[in-house]
N, CA, C and O of each residue as an XYZ file, in Angstrom:
836
protein
N      -2.552     -4.021    -16.508
C      -2.295     -4.389    -15.118
C      -2.706     -3.246    -14.191
O      -2.337     -2.094    -14.421
N      -3.459     -3.560    -13.157
C      -3.836     -2.571    -12.154
C      -2.700     -2.426    -11.150
O      -2.163     -3.419    -10.659
N      -2.342     -1.193    -10.852
C      -1.252     -0.953     -9.905
C      -1.821     -0.633     -8.532
O      -2.613      0.297     -8.382
N      -1.420     -1.399     -7.541
C      -1.830     -1.137     -6.161
C      -1.029      0.035     -5.615
O       0.201      0.019     -5.636
N      -1.727      1.044     -5.128
C      -1.046      2.190     -4.530
C      -0.541      1.824     -3.134
O      -1.037      0.891     -2.503
N       0.460      2.583     -2.665
C       1.092      2.286     -1.380
C       1.133      3.540     -0.515
O       1.561      4.607     -0.954
N       0.677      3.383      0.721
C       0.757      4.451      1.721
C       1.603      3.969      2.882
O       1.304      2.938      3.485
N       2.655      4.704      3.200
C       3.441      4.468      4.409
C       2.901      5.396      5.488
O       2.723      6.589      5.246
N       2.640      4.859      6.675
C       2.032      5.658      7.726
C       2.923      5.701      8.966
O       3.744      4.812      9.194
N       2.739      6.759      9.762
C       3.441      6.866     11.034
C       4.880      7.308     10.934
O       5.703      6.922     11.765
N       5.205      8.107      9.937
C       6.578      8.594      9.810
C       6.832      9.734     10.788
O       5.949     10.550     11.053
N       8.054      9.780     11.321
C       8.405     10.806     12.300
C       9.713     11.509     11.995
O      10.064     12.478     12.669
N      10.463     11.026     10.965
C      11.780     11.605     10.670
C      11.838     12.076      9.222
O      11.426     11.342      8.323
N      12.340     13.285      8.976
C      12.445     13.769      7.593
C      13.249     12.839      6.691
O      12.929     12.703      5.510
N      14.276     12.205      7.221
C      15.071     11.297      6.398
C      14.265     10.112      5.906
O      14.428      9.678      4.765
N      13.397      9.584      6.757
C      12.529      8.485      6.337
C      11.539      8.954      5.274
O      11.220      8.212      4.345
N      11.058     10.179      5.415
C      10.138     10.749      4.427
C      10.821     10.851      3.068
O      10.263     10.440      2.050
N      12.025     11.398      3.062
C      12.749     11.550      1.784
C      13.010     10.206      1.128
O      12.843     10.060     -0.083
N      13.421      9.220      1.922
C      13.708      7.897      1.357
C      12.435      7.256      0.813
O      12.452      6.671     -0.270
N      11.344      7.359      1.546
C      10.080      6.786      1.064
C       9.694      7.379     -0.286
O       9.253      6.663     -1.185
N       9.862      8.680     -0.418
C       9.542      9.338     -1.694
C      10.467      8.862     -2.803
O      10.019      8.635     -3.927
N      11.736      8.709     -2.505
C      12.696      8.229     -3.506
C      12.368      6.809     -3.957
O      12.595      6.451     -5.113
N      11.833      6.002     -3.042
C      11.492      4.617     -3.376
C      10.207      4.503     -4.176
O       9.931      3.453     -4.756
N       9.411      5.575     -4.215
C       8.231      5.587     -5.068
C       6.907      5.395     -4.369
O       5.940      4.960     -4.995
N       6.832      5.710     -3.069
C       5.571      5.584     -2.349
C       4.563      6.599     -2.897
O       4.949      7.648     -3.414
N       3.280      6.284     -2.782
C       2.230      7.162     -3.306
C       1.718      8.162     -2.279
O       1.317      9.271     -2.633
N       1.730      7.770     -1.004
C       1.184      8.629      0.043
C       1.910      8.367      1.353
O       2.427      7.276      1.590
N       1.937      9.392      2.201
C       2.577      9.321      3.507
C       1.594      9.780      4.567
O       0.934     10.807      4.408
N       1.498      9.014      5.656
C       0.574      9.353      6.729
C       1.305      9.877      7.954
O       2.308      9.304      8.382
N       0.799     10.972      8.519
C       1.392     11.603      9.694
C       0.349     11.610     10.810
O      -0.778     12.066     10.618
N       0.740     11.098     11.980
C      -0.211     10.772     13.038
C      -0.336     11.904     14.049
O       0.653     12.365     14.619
N      -1.572     12.338     14.257
C      -1.894     13.346     15.267
C      -2.855     12.775     16.307
O      -3.785     13.454     16.743
N      -2.624     11.530     16.697
C      -3.468     10.839     17.666
C      -2.720     10.738     18.984
O      -1.645     10.141     19.049
N      -3.283     11.319     20.032
C      -2.569     11.426     21.305
C      -2.161     10.073     21.881
O      -1.120      9.968     22.531
N      -2.967      9.037     21.651
C      -2.681      7.720     22.228
C      -1.643      6.930     21.429
O      -1.253      5.838     21.841
N      -1.202      7.458     20.317
C      -0.298      6.714     19.440
C       1.167      6.944     19.809
O       1.546      8.066     20.148
N       2.002      5.892     19.748
C       3.443      6.078     19.956
C       4.104      6.836     18.812
O       5.276      7.203     18.905
N       3.361      7.072     17.736
C       3.887      7.804     16.583
C       3.361      9.242     16.534
O       3.455      9.915     15.508
N       2.812      9.693     17.647
C       2.280     11.056     17.731
C       3.350     12.086     17.401
O       4.468     12.031     17.913
N       2.988     13.017     16.541
C       3.889     14.117     16.178
C       3.535     15.369     16.968
O       2.368     15.635     17.256
N       4.564     16.128     17.309
C       4.358     17.428     17.920
C       4.160     18.468     16.816
O       4.722     18.317     15.731
N       3.385     19.505     17.066
C       3.157     20.516     16.034
C       4.441     21.076     15.433
O       4.487     21.376     14.240
N       5.477     21.220     16.242
C       6.731     21.796     15.751
C       7.426     20.907     14.729
O       8.258     21.390     13.962
N       7.097     19.603     14.704
C       7.724     18.689     13.753
C       7.117     18.772     12.361
O       7.763     18.395     11.384
N       5.901     19.255     12.258
C       5.155     19.122     11.011
C       5.757     19.880      9.833
O       5.836     19.311      8.745
N       6.191     21.144      9.991
C       6.749     21.838      8.832
C       7.979     21.144      8.243
O       8.130     21.082      7.023
N       8.856     20.624      9.103
C      10.048     19.950      8.604
C       9.734     18.665      7.875
O      10.376     18.343      6.875
N       8.754     17.928      8.364
C       8.342     16.709      7.684
C       7.702     17.026      6.336
O       7.943     16.339      5.344
N       6.887     18.075      6.317
C       6.230     18.466      5.062
C       7.241     18.898      4.019
O       7.073     18.620      2.832
N       8.290     19.578      4.457
C       9.312     20.059      3.521
C      10.080     18.908      2.875
O      10.666     19.074      1.805
N      10.078     17.742      3.523
C      10.813     16.587      2.997
C      10.020     15.791      1.968
O      10.567     14.885      1.338
N       8.742     16.112      1.788
C       7.885     15.352      0.873
C       8.098     15.814     -0.565
O       8.099     17.012     -0.847
N       8.275     14.867     -1.459
C       8.449     15.178     -2.881
C       7.126     15.580     -3.519
O       6.063     15.210     -3.021
N       7.180     16.335     -4.618
C       5.955     16.645     -5.357
C       5.258     15.367     -5.817
O       5.904     14.354     -6.082
N       3.936     15.431     -5.908
C       3.073     14.354     -6.388
C       2.930     13.195     -5.404
O       2.354     12.164     -5.753
N       3.444     13.345     -4.178
C       3.208     12.363     -3.126
C       2.153     12.941     -2.182
O       2.325     14.040     -1.655
N       1.068     12.206     -1.971
C       0.004     12.696     -1.104
C       0.440     12.729      0.359
O       1.151     11.842      0.832
N       0.002     13.763      1.058
C       0.285     13.940      2.483
C      -1.031     13.774      3.234
O      -1.982     14.523      3.012
N      -1.076     12.787      4.125
C      -2.301     12.439      4.837
C      -2.117     12.726      6.322
O      -1.199     12.199      6.949
N      -2.985     13.555      6.882
C      -2.965     13.852      8.314
C      -4.007     12.988      9.000
O      -5.177     12.995      8.615
N      -3.582     12.236     10.026
C      -4.409     11.215     10.638
C      -4.860     11.652     12.029
O      -4.047     12.090     12.843
N      -6.165     11.529     12.299
C      -6.754     11.972     13.560
C      -7.689     10.897     14.117
O      -8.154     10.011     13.401
N      -7.943     11.011     15.419
C      -8.919     10.146     16.067
C      -9.687     10.980     17.088
O      -9.146     11.351     18.130
N     -10.940     11.270     16.786
C     -11.813     12.078     17.647
C     -11.172     13.421     18.040
O     -11.131     13.760     19.223
N     -10.682     14.172     17.073
C     -10.027     15.442     17.396
C     -11.034     16.576     17.574
O     -12.194     16.469     17.177
N     -10.566     17.649     18.174
C     -11.314     18.903     18.126
C     -11.061     19.536     16.764
O     -10.012     19.322     16.155
N     -12.026     20.316     16.293
C     -11.863     20.986     15.006
C     -10.642     21.873     14.973
O      -9.977     21.977     13.943
N     -10.334     22.521     16.094
C      -9.175     23.411     16.142
C      -7.872     22.639     15.952
O      -6.916     23.168     15.385
N      -7.829     21.395     16.421
C      -6.624     20.581     16.249
C      -6.405     20.244     14.777
O      -5.278     20.265     14.284
N      -7.491     19.936     14.091
C      -7.380     19.626     12.660
C      -6.916     20.866     11.895
O      -6.040     20.775     11.034
N      -7.492     22.001     12.203
C      -7.137     23.232     11.494
C      -5.678     23.616     11.734
O      -4.997     24.070     10.814
N      -5.201     23.439     12.957
C      -3.803     23.767     13.253
C      -2.862     22.846     12.491
O      -1.858     23.299     11.941
N      -3.184     21.543     12.457
C      -2.353     20.605     11.706
C      -2.384     20.912     10.218
O      -1.363     20.789      9.542
N      -3.532     21.305      9.704
C      -3.626     21.662      8.291
C      -2.729     22.854      7.971
O      -2.082     22.889      6.925
N      -2.695     23.808      8.859
C      -1.861     24.994      8.629
C      -0.380     24.640      8.618
O       0.380     25.166      7.805
N       0.029     23.756      9.510
C       1.451     23.429      9.640
C       1.917     22.381      8.629
O       3.037     22.461      8.124
N       1.062     21.396      8.331
C       1.457     20.260      7.498
C       1.032     20.402      6.040
O       1.639     19.797      5.157
N       0.005     21.191      5.783
C      -0.555     21.360      4.442
C      -0.873     20.003      3.790
O      -0.361     19.699      2.712
N      -1.709     19.200      4.435
C      -2.028     17.885      3.881
C      -2.885     17.996      2.628
O      -3.567     18.995      2.402
N      -2.831     16.948      1.828
C      -3.694     16.842      0.660
C      -4.929     15.999      0.962
O      -5.881     15.972      0.182
N      -4.901     15.310      2.103
C      -6.006     14.443      2.494
C      -6.007     14.291      4.004
O      -4.957     14.374      4.641
N      -7.189     14.068      4.581
C      -7.327     13.798      6.003
C      -7.767     12.346      6.202
O      -8.374     11.738      5.321
N      -7.449     11.811      7.372
C      -7.847     10.438      7.706
C      -8.390     10.442      9.127
O      -7.766     10.983     10.040
N      -9.558      9.833      9.305
C     -10.218      9.834     10.605
C     -10.425      8.407     11.099
O     -10.956      7.558     10.382
N      -9.994      8.156     12.342
C     -10.024      6.811     12.922
C     -11.094      6.630     13.983
O     -11.301      5.508     14.446
N     -11.774      7.681     14.382
C     -12.659      7.581     15.537
C     -14.128      7.575     15.185
O     -14.554      6.973     14.199
N     -14.897      8.264     16.023
C     -16.344      8.303     15.861
C     -16.815      9.586     15.173
O     -17.986      9.951     15.275
N     -15.925     10.253     14.489
C     -16.287     11.487     13.788
C     -17.413     11.191     12.780
O     -17.414     10.150     12.123
N     -18.353     12.113     12.676
C     -19.419     11.885     11.699
C     -19.041     12.482     10.336
O     -18.040     13.184     10.197
N     -19.865     12.182      9.356
C     -19.561     12.603      7.989
C     -19.475     14.122      7.870
O     -18.602     14.641      7.175
N     -20.383     14.841      8.547
C     -20.380     16.301      8.462
C     -19.086     16.887      8.999
O     -18.538     17.822      8.415
N     -18.593     16.349     10.102
C     -17.335     16.827     10.672
C     -16.182     16.535      9.713
O     -15.364     17.415      9.444
N     -16.111     15.332      9.206
C     -14.998     14.931      8.341
C     -14.912     15.787      7.074
O     -13.821     16.130      6.618
N     -16.061     16.123      6.521
C     -16.046     16.872      5.257
C     -15.940     18.384      5.468
O     -15.741     19.129      4.509
N     -16.070     18.833      6.702
C     -16.153     20.276      6.965
C     -14.844     21.017      6.724
O     -14.832     22.247      6.684
N     -13.735     20.284      6.562
C     -12.433     20.935      6.408
C     -12.053     21.181      4.952
O     -11.003     21.756      4.666
N     -12.916     20.741      4.029
C     -12.710     21.059      2.630
C     -11.656     20.229      1.926
O     -11.221     20.586      0.832
N     -11.230     19.113      2.539
C     -10.250     18.224      1.912
C     -10.856     16.836      1.753
O     -11.728     16.456      2.534
N     -10.414     16.070      0.758
C     -10.843     14.672      0.682
C     -10.449     13.946      1.969
O      -9.434     14.270      2.586
N     -11.263     12.960      2.371
C     -10.895     12.241      3.590
C     -11.073     10.738      3.437
O     -11.947     10.254      2.717
N     -10.202     10.019      4.150
C     -10.314      8.582      4.328
C     -11.022      8.323      5.650
O     -10.741      8.995      6.642
N     -11.922      7.375      5.676
C     -12.529      6.962      6.937
C     -12.111      5.535      7.233
O     -12.312      4.632      6.421
N     -11.525      5.342      8.409
C     -11.096      4.013      8.817
C     -12.282      3.207      9.338
O     -13.088      3.705     10.124
N     -12.378      1.972      8.896
C     -13.390      1.044      9.375
C     -12.679     -0.105     10.076
O     -11.948     -0.853      9.426
N     -12.872     -0.271     11.404
C     -12.234     -1.387     12.106
C     -12.810     -2.715     11.646
O     -14.010     -2.836     11.400
N     -11.941     -3.707     11.533
C     -12.349     -5.035     11.087
C     -12.083     -6.091     12.147
O     -12.294     -7.280     11.905
N     -11.618     -5.667     13.325
C     -11.281     -6.600     14.387
C     -12.503     -7.077     15.161
O     -13.644     -6.800     14.791
N     -12.236     -7.798     16.241
C     -13.301     -8.373     17.071
C     -14.209     -7.267     17.612
O     -13.732     -6.267     18.148
N     -15.497     -7.456     17.468
C     -16.467     -6.498     17.980
C     -16.839     -5.387     17.025
O     -17.677     -4.548     17.356
N     -16.231     -5.360     15.837
C     -16.511     -4.291     14.882
C     -17.889     -4.455     14.266
O     -18.364     -5.571     14.056
N     -18.522     -3.328     13.982
C     -19.796     -3.342     13.285
C     -19.602     -3.739     11.827
O     -18.492     -3.674     11.298
N     -20.672     -4.144     11.194
C     -20.639     -4.513      9.782
C     -20.122     -3.324      8.963
O     -20.756     -2.269      8.965
N     -18.988     -3.465      8.262
C     -18.433     -2.326      7.516
C     -19.366     -1.798      6.443
O     -19.315     -0.614      6.109
N     -20.223     -2.658      5.895
C     -21.188     -2.197      4.897
C     -22.133     -1.161      5.506
O     -22.459     -0.156      4.873
N     -22.565     -1.415      6.731
C     -23.489     -0.493      7.392
C     -22.780      0.791      7.812
O     -23.320      1.885      7.649
N     -21.568      0.656      8.354
C     -20.824      1.836      8.804
C     -20.504      2.735      7.616
O     -20.625      3.956      7.712
N     -20.102      2.148      6.513
C     -19.725      2.938      5.333
C     -20.865      3.812      4.847
O     -20.634      4.903      4.324
N     -22.098      3.342      5.016
C     -23.242      4.132      4.553
C     -23.387      5.444      5.313
O     -24.034      6.373      4.830
N     -22.785      5.525      6.502
C     -22.863      6.755      7.284
C     -21.858      7.800      6.827
O     -21.838      8.915      7.348
N     -21.014      7.442      5.843
C     -19.971      8.357      5.370
C     -20.041      8.516      3.848
O     -19.118      8.117      3.139
N     -21.120      9.091      3.355
C     -21.268      9.232      1.905
C     -20.244     10.163      1.278
O     -20.038     10.116      0.066
N     -19.594     11.010      2.076
C     -18.629     11.964      1.528
C     -17.204     11.424      1.499
O     -16.313     12.081      0.960
N     -16.970     10.250      2.063
C     -15.612      9.709      2.128
C     -15.051      9.467      0.729
O     -15.742      8.952     -0.149
N     -13.793      9.845      0.537
C     -13.127      9.576     -0.738
C     -12.757      8.108     -0.863
O     -12.699      7.568     -1.968
N     -12.507      7.463      0.271
C     -12.123      6.062      0.292
C     -12.282      5.551      1.718
O     -12.422      6.337      2.655
N     -12.260      4.225      1.877
C     -12.327      3.616      3.199
C     -11.058      2.807      3.441
O     -10.573      2.094      2.563
N     -10.533      2.941      4.664
C      -9.353      2.188      5.067
C      -9.789      1.112      6.045
O     -10.330      1.416      7.109
N      -9.558     -0.138      5.691
C      -9.938     -1.273      6.523
C      -8.746     -1.708      7.344
O      -7.718     -2.099      6.792
N      -8.873     -1.642      8.674
C      -7.752     -1.963      9.564
C      -8.146     -3.111     10.474
O      -9.325     -3.308     10.769
N      -7.156     -3.863     10.913
C      -7.418     -5.068     11.683
C      -7.721     -4.854     13.147
O      -8.031     -5.815     13.851
N      -7.643     -3.617     13.634
C      -7.898     -3.367     15.051
C      -9.395     -3.381     15.358
O     -10.227     -3.376     14.451
N      -9.721     -3.398     16.644
C     -11.102     -3.378     17.073
C     -11.629     -1.963     17.220
O     -10.864     -1.008     17.087
N     -12.915     -1.804     17.489
C     -13.522     -0.481     17.651
C     -12.850      0.307     18.775
O     -12.571     -0.236     19.844
N     -12.597      1.581     18.525
C     -12.029      2.454     19.535
C     -10.534      2.339     19.728
O      -9.964      3.064     20.543
N      -9.874      1.437     18.992
C      -8.430      1.274     19.109
C      -7.726      2.076     18.016
O      -8.288      2.351     16.956
N      -6.478      2.442     18.311
C      -5.677      3.144     17.310
C      -5.145      2.149     16.283
O      -5.102      0.945     16.536
N      -4.743      2.661     15.128
C      -4.108      1.817     14.122
C      -2.638      1.606     14.444
O      -2.168      1.962     15.525
N      -1.911      1.016     13.485
C      -0.485      0.790     13.671
C      -0.159     -0.300     14.667
O       0.950     -0.345     15.199
N      -1.128     -1.192     14.929
C      -0.948     -2.220     15.944
C      -0.444     -3.542     15.366
O      -0.156     -4.475     16.115
N      -0.337     -3.624     14.049
C       0.142     -4.852     13.435
C      -0.849     -5.999     13.488
O      -0.448     -7.163     13.468
N      -2.145     -5.689     13.556
C      -3.175     -6.719     13.653
C      -3.881     -6.863     12.311
O      -4.464     -5.906     11.801
N      -3.826     -8.051     11.748
C      -4.450     -8.285     10.446
C      -5.862     -8.833     10.635
O      -6.293     -9.101     11.756
N      -6.568     -8.994      9.526
C      -7.888     -9.612      9.548
C      -7.994    -10.534      8.344
O      -7.087    -10.594      7.514
N      -9.090    -11.241      8.256
C      -9.291    -12.204      7.167
C      -9.554    -11.434      5.868
O     -10.642    -10.892      5.672
N      -8.573    -11.390      5.004
C      -8.702    -10.589      3.779
C      -9.800    -11.098      2.866
O     -10.314    -10.343      2.040
N     -10.171    -12.373      2.999
C     -11.265    -12.890      2.165
C     -12.597    -12.242      2.531
O     -13.570    -12.338      1.782
N     -12.635    -11.574      3.703
C     -13.852    -10.895      4.137
C     -13.858     -9.412      3.754
O     -14.708     -8.658      4.227
N     -12.940     -8.997      2.921
C     -12.891     -7.603      2.495
C     -14.168     -7.235      1.758
O     -14.485     -7.842      0.734
N     -14.913     -6.245      2.264
C     -16.185     -5.896      1.628
C     -15.981     -5.039      0.377
O     -14.940     -4.404      0.211
N     -16.962     -5.032     -0.476
C     -16.998     -4.127     -1.620
C     -17.897     -2.958     -1.243
O     -19.079     -3.145     -0.953
N     -17.345     -1.771     -1.249
C     -18.054     -0.621     -0.682
C     -18.319      0.492     -1.690
O     -18.666      1.604     -1.291
N     -18.166      0.224     -2.976
C     -18.392      1.237     -4.013
C     -17.530      2.479     -3.793
O     -17.914      3.591     -4.155
N     -16.396      2.274     -3.213
C     -15.413      3.324     -2.969
C     -14.041      2.659     -2.932
O     -13.961      1.479     -2.592
N     -12.964      3.356     -3.264
C     -11.649      2.731     -3.164
C     -11.380      2.203     -1.755
O     -11.756      2.825     -0.762
N     -10.723      1.048     -1.687
C     -10.402      0.401     -0.421
C      -8.902      0.460     -0.178
O      -8.107      0.073     -1.034
N      -8.520      0.954      1.007
C      -7.147      0.866      1.487
C      -7.108     -0.297      2.478
O      -7.896     -0.338      3.423
N      -6.201     -1.228      2.264
C      -6.072     -2.387      3.141
C      -4.934     -2.146      4.125
O      -3.819     -1.815      3.719
N      -5.212     -2.312      5.422
C      -4.200     -2.059      6.456
C      -4.316     -3.124      7.538
O      -5.271     -3.901      7.571
N      -3.325     -3.143      8.419
C      -3.366     -4.047      9.559
C      -2.490     -5.267      9.378
O      -2.848     -6.191      8.648
N      -1.339     -5.276     10.041
C      -0.481     -6.454     10.036
C       0.199     -6.748      8.728
O       0.642     -7.875      8.508
N       0.299     -5.764      7.844
C       0.945     -5.999      6.551
C       2.456     -5.813      6.658
O       2.941     -4.963      7.405
N       3.188     -6.623      5.899
C       4.636     -6.518      5.796
C       5.074     -7.185      4.512
O       4.246     -7.695      3.756
N       6.367     -7.184      4.263
C       6.875     -7.783      3.028
C       6.525     -9.264      2.928
O       6.415     -9.807      1.829
N       6.347     -9.921      4.089
C       6.104    -11.360      4.094
C       4.680    -11.732      3.693
O       4.426    -12.888      3.356
N       3.746    -10.782      3.722
C       2.357    -11.171      3.443
C       1.597    -10.220      2.521
O       0.459    -10.516      2.157
N       2.186     -9.093      2.134
C       1.412     -8.118      1.356
C       1.064     -8.648     -0.030
O       0.013     -8.313     -0.576
N       1.925     -9.462     -0.596
C       1.629    -10.046     -1.904
C       0.371    -10.911     -1.818
O      -0.507    -10.821     -2.676
N       0.286    -11.751     -0.781
C      -0.888    -12.593     -0.593
C      -2.133    -11.755     -0.330
O      -3.218    -12.085     -0.808
N      -1.981    -10.668      0.431
C      -3.120     -9.790      0.726
C      -3.658     -9.165     -0.556
O      -4.872     -9.071     -0.736
N      -2.777     -8.743     -1.438
C      -3.195     -8.137     -2.704
C      -3.898     -9.168     -3.580
O      -4.920     -8.864     -4.195
N      -3.364    -10.372     -3.641
C      -4.004    -11.429     -4.433
C      -5.410    -11.724     -3.922
O      -6.329    -11.939     -4.713
N      -5.579    -11.734     -2.598
C      -6.870    -12.101     -1.998
C      -7.901    -10.987     -2.105
O      -9.049    -11.226     -2.480
N      -7.479     -9.746     -1.767
C      -8.448     -8.661     -1.616
C      -8.515     -7.708     -2.796
O      -9.532     -7.043     -2.993
N      -7.440     -7.629     -3.591
C      -7.363     -6.695     -4.714
C      -7.788     -5.279     -4.307
O      -8.706     -4.713     -4.900
N      -7.120     -4.708     -3.299
C      -7.478     -3.361     -2.849
C      -6.962     -2.296     -3.800
O      -6.090     -2.559     -4.628
N      -7.506     -1.094     -3.677
C      -6.959      0.046     -4.408
C      -5.573      0.398     -3.889
O      -4.687      0.760     -4.663
N      -5.387      0.290     -2.567
C      -4.114      0.657     -1.945
C      -3.859     -0.211     -0.730
O      -4.785     -0.783     -0.155
N      -2.598     -0.306     -0.343
C      -2.212     -0.951      0.912
C      -1.520      0.090      1.783
O      -0.854      0.998      1.286
N      -1.694     -0.064      3.091
C      -1.199      0.905      4.073
C      -0.381      0.140      5.098
O      -0.852     -0.850      5.657
N       0.846      0.593      5.348
C       1.726     -0.112      6.277
C       2.372      0.871      7.232
O       2.719      1.989      6.850
N       2.529      0.447      8.477
C       3.212      1.255      9.483
C       4.228      0.397     10.230
O       5.430      0.512      9.993
N       3.751     -0.467     11.134
C       4.674     -1.268     11.939
C       5.481     -2.248     11.096
O       6.583     -2.633     11.488
N       4.952     -2.656      9.950
C       5.639     -3.638      9.114
C       6.892     -3.138      8.429
O       7.615     -3.924      7.818
N       7.168     -1.833      8.518
C       8.387     -1.287      7.898
C       9.227     -0.543      8.944
O       9.977      0.374      8.610
N       9.094     -0.948     10.213
C       9.733     -0.201     11.291
C      10.814     -0.988     12.019
O      10.809     -2.218     12.066
N      11.741     -0.219     12.585
C      12.687     -0.727     13.576
C      12.016     -0.690     14.948
O      12.106     -1.639     15.726
N      11.346      0.418     15.225
C      10.552      0.635     16.433
C       9.497      1.668     16.060
O       9.616      2.298     15.010
N       8.460      1.864     16.891
C       7.366      2.760     16.491
C       7.837      4.143     16.036
O       8.460      4.884     16.796
N       7.526      4.472     14.784
C       7.877      5.766     14.215
C       9.208      5.816     13.509
O       9.478      6.767     12.776
N      10.045      4.822     13.708
C      11.376      4.799     13.091
C      11.374      3.748     11.985
O      11.326      2.547     12.251
N      11.426      4.220     10.741
C      11.294      3.317      9.607
C      12.651      2.722      9.207
O      13.706      3.292      9.486
N      12.589      1.583      8.559
C      13.763      0.847      8.101
C      13.781      0.859      6.576
O      12.843      0.374      5.944
N      14.828      1.403      5.982
C      14.896      1.542      4.533
C      14.813      0.234      3.795
O      14.156      0.154      2.757
N      15.467     -0.803      4.305
C      15.432     -2.100      3.639
C      14.020     -2.691      3.675
O      13.561     -3.269      2.690
N      13.341     -2.547      4.803
C      11.973     -3.049      4.902
C      11.039     -2.276      3.975
O      10.132     -2.864      3.387
N      11.247     -0.975      3.838
C      10.434     -0.190      2.924
C      10.603     -0.691      1.495
O       9.621     -0.870      0.774
N      11.844     -0.915      1.089
C      12.098     -1.391     -0.267
C      11.505     -2.774     -0.485
O      10.889     -3.027     -1.521
N      11.684     -3.676      0.482
C      11.140     -5.025      0.347
C       9.618     -5.000      0.244
O       9.029     -5.756     -0.528
N       8.991     -4.132      1.021
C       7.534     -4.034      0.974
C       7.072     -3.606     -0.416
O       6.158     -4.207     -0.981
N       7.701     -2.574     -0.964
C       7.317     -2.101     -2.293
C       7.572     -3.165     -3.355
O       6.771     -3.317     -4.277
N       8.669     -3.900     -3.240
C       8.957     -4.977     -4.191
C       7.855     -6.036     -4.164
O       7.445     -6.543     -5.209
N       7.379     -6.365     -2.957
C       6.351     -7.395     -2.835
C       4.989     -6.907     -3.321
O       4.190     -7.695     -3.827
N       4.722     -5.614     -3.171
C       3.496     -5.059     -3.743
C       3.512     -5.226     -5.257
O       2.523     -5.657     -5.849
N       4.628     -4.886     -5.879
C       4.736     -5.017     -7.328
C       4.578     -6.477     -7.762
O       3.965     -6.770     -8.789
N       5.141     -7.385     -6.962
C       4.987     -8.798     -7.286
C       3.528     -9.224     -7.202
O       3.050    -10.005     -8.025
N       2.822     -8.701     -6.193
C       1.406     -9.013     -6.069
C       0.600     -8.522     -7.247
O      -0.364     -9.169     -7.658
N       0.985     -7.384     -7.796
C       0.279     -6.836     -8.954
C       0.457     -7.706    -10.190
O      -0.399     -7.714    -11.075
N       1.549     -8.430    -10.256
C       1.839     -9.244    -11.427
C       1.215    -10.625    -11.368
O       1.160    -11.334    -12.373
N       0.747    -11.002    -10.198
C       0.218    -12.371    -10.030
C      -1.299    -12.406    -10.197
O      -1.908    -13.470    -10.089
């Protein structure tokens, strides 16, 4: 049986980080995007990092950042992976010496993901999100999972996922990982423990079907 990995994104509280790790999440995403309601301040990063259990990946998320912003976040958060949501090119993304995820928008007006992916030969994986070009993630917008492209790289499926539909998404797209933010929240950045557990339970159910 192939196990779908799980990434929880947009965490802002150490308690939510600790609970996510206890529940068995594979990766945690921390948002450094100015337009996002889940934006973290630099002073928050060390405390959040200290709450992460060993063997859980720490992903720092950016959208069209300056190089100095990425370096400062790396120093404070010590991520194991970077994630880029904007128009950053492959050379910029790989210049920090860490594996990176590149987000490919799948919403209205998005370019063909097959063509966009070719511009990022260094990407460790691609994250497919339901938002349109130039928009931030975490908007709860899904896309037609039957249109999930095969990109010769691991696929993270995101956008509008929750306990009510992640099992169906896994059956349809068979991604390497699923990524959830708003689907496990009380409000932006504030996670709900029961929703986190239900989401993970439904992922496991999807793996069995």
